[in-house]
Structure formats: structure tokens, C-alpha cells
C-alpha positions, -999 to 999 in steps of 0.1 A, spaced: -92 558 -661 -69 562 -631 -44 589 -623 -15 566 -631 -27 561 -667 -31 599 -671 3 604 -656 19 580 -681 7 600 -711 17 633 -694 52 620 -686 56 606 -721 45 638 -739 66 659 -716 97 642 -731 87 649 -767 108 674 -788 110 687 -823 84 675 -848 69 651 -823 63 679 -797 48 701 -824 25 673 -835 14 668 -800 7 705 -795 -14 706 -826 -33 675 -814 -39 691 -779 -50 724 -793 -75 707 -817 -90 684 -791 -123 694 -776 -121 705 -740 -145 678 -728 -128 650 -747 -117 620 -726 -80 618 -720 -59 593 -740 -46 561 -725 -10 553 -731 -20 525 -755 -40 550 -775 -12 576 -775 14 549 -785 -8 538 -814 -13 574 -826 24 582 -822 35 551 -842 10 559 -870 22 595 -871 60 591 -868 70 555 -876 66 545 -912 45 515 -920 75 498 -936 94 499 -903 64 486 -884 61 457 -909 98 450 -904 93 448 -867 64 424 -872 85 402 -894 114 402 -869 90 392 -842 79 362 -863 115 353 -871 125 357 -835 100 330 -825 117 305 -848 153 311 -836 175 289 -816 189 310 -788 190 308 -750 161 321 -730 183 350 -718 193 360 -754 157 356 -766 143 377 -737 167 406 -744 159 406 -781 122 402 -775 123 431 -750 140 454 -775 115 446 -802 85 449 -778 98 484 -767 99 495 -804 68 478 -815 42 482 -787 14 478 -811 23 442 -815 22 435 -778 0 462 -764 -7 446 -730 15 427 -705 -7 396 -710 -2 397 -748 35 403 -743 37 373 -720 18 351 -745 39 361 -774 71 355 -754 60 321 -743 49 311 -779 84 319 -791 102 296 -766 116 262 -773 88 236 -773 100 218 -742 101 251 -722 68 263 -737 50 231 -726 63 236 -691 49 271 -690 13 264 -699 2 277 -665 17 311 -671 -5 315 -701 -35 315 -678 -22 338 -651 -14 375 -651 22 370 -641 45 400 -647 67 397 -678 100 396 -658 86 368 -636 77 347 -667 113 353 -681 128 340 -648 105 309 -648 116 302 -684 153 306 -674 149 282 -645 131 256 -667 158 259 -693 184 252 -666 165 222 -653 161 208 -688 198 214 -695 207 195 -663 184 166 -674 201 165 -708 236 164 -692 225 137 -669 213 115 -697 245 121 -717 266 111 -686 246 80 -681 249 70 -718 287 77 -716 290 55 -684 270 27 -701 292 27 -731 322 19 -709 333 55 -704 355 56 -734 352 73 -767 365 57 -798 382 83 -819 399 72 -851 435 81 -853 
């Protein structure tokens, strides 16, 4: 375990207050001196179990599942996904899992274009940017098809009066 991982836990626990801080102090005092240090993932899981009710964690899981069936832009989806991922790290404990779950929730046409990103270790924000660009290209393609169809039909629309 590297110094960066240890620093993450130290930084996180430094910010605790109230009952969370007291719970951490009790944990620290009861831990054997030769015990291995916690990783941030281990700490997050322990914290969630101790301070976030199971009903709330279940609600986050359900919202993740619902989110993947929505019809929103990539930008809207990325924002909401990021909020959920921040509050429910146990559902996406690694960057790779976060990327996979994000891609799985995208519109089919965008998802199919992002198959390569499922195989790489691309950073989450880079994957979001790729999805936004693909969404833009697909939108341009749709607009182009509609314009061609409009021109083929004589460029007029018949509206009943």
C-alpha cells in the first residue's frame, strides 16, 4: 500500500466530526498496533455500514438502476451519475467499475460506440467527454438526415389550417 493510499484515509478521517469522529477514535484505539492500515475503499465501506442506513443504501442502488433507464443528455446523466457515485461508493468502488456502470447506462447508440473504453483504464472524466462528443456527432447525423428528408419532400410542410 502506497503513501498516497494512506494519506487518503488520514485526510478523510481528519475531516470527521461528532459521532463519526468518536466512532473513528474508538476504532483506532481498539485496533492492534501491528494491524495493516485501511485502504480508502475499506474505510468507505466501514463508514457506510456504520453511519448510512441500509434503507438509504438500497435507495441509492435503486436510483442507479433507474438512472440507467432514463432519457437525458450525456451531460445531465454524467452530473446525476457523479452525485450518486459520490454518495454510494460501494456501488462503484473502483474507477474502472464507475466507468463500466456509466457506459452501461448510456443510450444504446452511444454505448455501442464506446466499446473500446470498456477495455481501457481511461479516467472517468475522459470517458464522459468521449460520450459527449459521440452524442454531438450522432445529433449532427440525425439533423442531417432530417434535412435531407425535408429537401426530398420538396421543402414544404403541409399543415392543416
